[in-house]
N, C-alpha and C positions, 0 to 999 in steps of 0.2 A: 503494500499500499505506499509506504515511504517512498520507494522507488517511482511509483506513478504520480506521486505529488510532486516530486522532483523535475519530472518530465514535464507535467502540467505547467510548473513555474516557469521553465525553460521556453516552452511553446509560447506563453503569454507573453514573455519579454520579447521574444521575436516578432510576434503579433504588434505588440506596441512600436516596437522599432519600426516596422513597416509602415504604420499609421502616422507615426510621426513624420517620417520621410515624405509621404504623400500630403500630409496636411501640417506643415509647420507653421507656427505662429507668425502672421504679419502684422506690421504695424504701420507700413508705408506702401504706397502705389508705385507701380513701375510702368515705363514704355519701352516698346521695342521698335527699333529704327530698320526696316528692310524686311521686304517679303521674297527673298530669293530662294534658289533651290537648297542653298547650304543651311540656311536657316529653317527651311521648312522640315529638312530631313533631320536635324539634330536640335536646335535651341527650342523650337515651338513645342515638339513633343515633350522635351523634359519639362518645360515651363507649364504645360498643360497638367502633366502628371503630378507636379509639385502644387497645382492649383494656385499658381502665382497670381495675384491680383493686377494683372494687367489694365491700366487704364485708357493707353493709347497705343495703336499701331501708325506709325508713319512710313509714308512713301510720298515721293513728290508727285507722281502721277498715277502709279498702278492703282486699278480697281481690286486687285487683291488684298490690299489692306482693309477693305469692307468686309471680305469675305473671311480674314483672319479674326477680325474683331468678333465675328458671332461665335468664334470658339471660346471666348473669354466673357464671363458675366459682366455687363455695364461697360465693355470696352468700346473705345471709339476709335474710328478710322478718321486720321486727319492728315492734311498736307501741309499744315503749318508748324514748323518745328518750334517756332516762338511760342505758340500755344502751351506745349510741353515743358519748356524751360520756364514758364512763368507759374506754372501749376506748382504750389507748394506740397501738395499731397504726393507729388511724384519724387521720390528720393533717388530711385536706381534707373537707370537707363541702360539698356541693350542696343549695341550699335552692330549692325551686320549688314551693310549695304554695298554700295560700290566703292571698293578699297580706296579710288581716287578721293572720295568725300570724307573718307575716316578721320583724318586730321582736323579738317575745319569743324566737322560735327562735335567731335570729341573736345575740342579746343573750347567752343561754345559752351558746351555742357559743364566743363570743369569753371569756366568764369561764371556760372550759374549756381556753382557748389553742388552740382549733381554726383552722385557716386556713378561710375562708368563701367560697364564691362563691354569692350570693343575687340571684335573678332580682328585677327591679324589680318594685314599688317595695319597698326595702329598710324603708320606713318610710313614714307618713303625714304627719309633721310634722317641721318643722325642729328642735325641740327634741329630739325622739328620734333625729335625725340626730347632733346633737352629744354626746347620751349615748353612742351608739354608739362615736363617735371617741374618746370619753374613756377608754372600757375597752378599747379595741382595742390588743392588745399583738402581734398577729400580723398575716396577711393578710386583710383583708376586701375583697371587690371585689363590684360589682354589674353585673348583667346588663345593660349599655346597649351593645348589640352594634353601633351604628352607629360607635362609636369606633375598631371593627376593620374596617369595611367597605372592601371594594376603592375605591369611590368615594372615601370620606374619605382614604384612603391617597395617592391621586391628588390631591386639593385640598389637603391639607396640603403636599404636595410642591411644587405649582405654582401654587396659587390662594389663598395663606393671606391675601393683603392686597388685598382688594377696594375699591374707592371705595365702594360700599355693595351691599346685597344686600336680596332680597325670597324670603321663602319661605312656603310654603303648605302646611298638612297639613290635610287635609278627609277626614272619614269619615261614616260613617253614627251613627245613634242608638246610645247607650251607657247603656241603663237599669240595667245589673247592677252599676254601681260609680262611682269617682270618676274622671271623664274627665280631671280635670286632673292626677290624680297618677299613673294607671294608664297615661294614653296620651300626654297631651300633655308628660309628661316628656321623651318621646323627643325631639321637635324643638326644645324649650327647650334640653335638654343637649346637643344635636348642634351648636347655634349657638355655646354658649359652649365646646365642644370645639375647634371650628374656628378661633373669633375671639377667644377669651380671656373674661375676666370682664366682665359685662354689667349695665346698670342699665336699667330700664324708664322711659323718659322720658314715655311717654304710653299710655293703654290705654284701651279700651272693650270693654265686656261686653254682649253682645246674647242675650237670651233669646227663643228662638222655639220655643212650646210647650214640649215636654221636652226641645229641643236646645240647644247653648249655643254660643256664637262669641266668640272674643276676637281683638281687632285690637289689635296691640303695636307701638311703636316703641321699638327698642332703641338703645341706645349702648354700644360696648365700651371698655374703658380704653384701648386703643390707637388710639382714634379711629374706628374703623370704625362706622357707623351702619347699621340696617336696619329692615325690616319683617316682621312673622311674624303670619300669620292661622292661627288654631287653630279647628276647627270639627267640631262632630257633626253639621251641618245638611246634609250631602251624602249619599252612600251607600256601602254596603260593597262592593258588586259592582266599583265602579271608583273606589278611594281615590284621594286625591291626595296626593303626597308630593314636592313640588319644590321646588328652591332656584336663584335666579338671582342671577348675580355680575356686576355691572358693573364691569370694569376699565377701564383706560385707553384700551386699543386693541382691545378685544373683550368681547363678552358671552358668558357663561359660562351654560348650562342644563342643570340636573341633574334627573334623573328618578330618585329612589331605587326599586330597589337597584341597577339596572344600565345607566344611560345618561348620557352627558356629551356636550354639542356645544358648539362654540365659533363664534361670527358675529364676523367683524371689523367694526369701526366703521368707517364711511365717512370718507375723509379729505376735508380742506378745503383750498382755496387761497384766502388773503385773506378767509376766512371763508365763503367759497362752497362747499357740498357737491357734489363732483364728481359723486356718483351722480345728484344731482338734474337735472343737465345731461346726462351722458352715458347715464344709464339702464342701467348695467352691471348684470348679474346677480350677486347676492352668494353666495359661496360657503361653504357651512358645512362646518365639520371636524368629524368625529366623532372624539371623544377616546377614548370607551370606550362599547363597546354589546355586552352579551352575548347573542349569538345562539344560545346554545346549544353545549356541548361534552362530550366525557366527561371531560375533565380536572378535577380536583377544583377548582381554582381558579374553574372556571365554575359549579360547584354553588351552588344559592342559599344553602344553609347557610355556606359559605365567602364567596361574595359579599356576604351580608348581615352577616357579621361573627361569626356565632355559633360557627364552627368556631375562629376564631382566640382569640376570647375565653376559650372552654374550655382550648384547648391552651396559652394563656398563663396561665392561673391554675394548671394543673398543672405548669408550668415553675416558677412561684414556689413551689409547696408542696414540689417535689422539689429546690428550692435551686439550679435551673438558671439563674435570673434575678436572683440575689442583688444584683447590682449596679446593676440597673434599678428603676424605680418603676412600679408597674401603671398602666396607661392609665385604669384606671375604679375607683380606691379610693375609700372612702366620703370620705375627706378630700378628694378632687377634685370632690366633689358638693355643697359648700358654697354656691356660688354659684347652682347648679341650684335647691337647695332654698330659698334665699332668695328668689329670682323666684317659686317656687311658692307660697311661703308669702305673699307680697305678693299675688298673684292670689287665693290662697283667702279671705283677709281682707276683700278688696274687694267 
């Protein structure tokens, strides 16, 4: 009987945790800028799941704002950004529109003391980032979801000090924008988040028709070194986003967003590799592998980090995380933009 009671206590705690996730306490209203494909497939479903009190949906012309406003009780579609900024009920603002407008929209919101979550890129130039930091008196965070991903939580806890690493980020052609700022910001920022401030020791840029490849050698302030390949000379059907960590006793291979394996390094006796003589099979250990599950923790929006970056921002707006610093504030992106600026000018 006591065992059954313990099980019921555990189940009730899990139920309450799920209910709290779905219905967090809200003291403020929110607005959302943009109704693009990315926001429709990521941010809006999360906000709806959390029952976020969105008061405004803003677009400059699109009729989709009216349609999305129907998804939130008492929400209003508007083409007037100033109306949102002047509303004292709105404290949190999500910006996920045309990247070319992010800097201007964010600047105006910060000058009105709004807390801002802006999808990357928040701006295109290092000087613009410094300008935003200078006027920011509230919270301003950038949508770099890898900082909140399940894999990075595991890596930060268990594998934060490799001897060296190699990372590869390869996708297809990107004719519609600046690949360096719009896409390569993710792997560059990810390595800085995992291993600390870095400098580019050496780099090569290769132009292949309309595609671009960067080969980088990075050195972090803590002494960790690594290599990074950035490429639009691959394909979109099978993109590559991998990280290999070489530690003293094991090699850890990561495939974002949902796989980690560890392979032990062979032992030596008097400098002689044992496996070369005995030919023993090497056993790989699966550290993390998302094979699919009904639990929210296995949902791709949670696993990739989207869910927690939104939930974290809301917690800061509501004052529930006042003792902590955001993982993805604009102040923490200085080194990321320094490296992007360096590559952009080369």
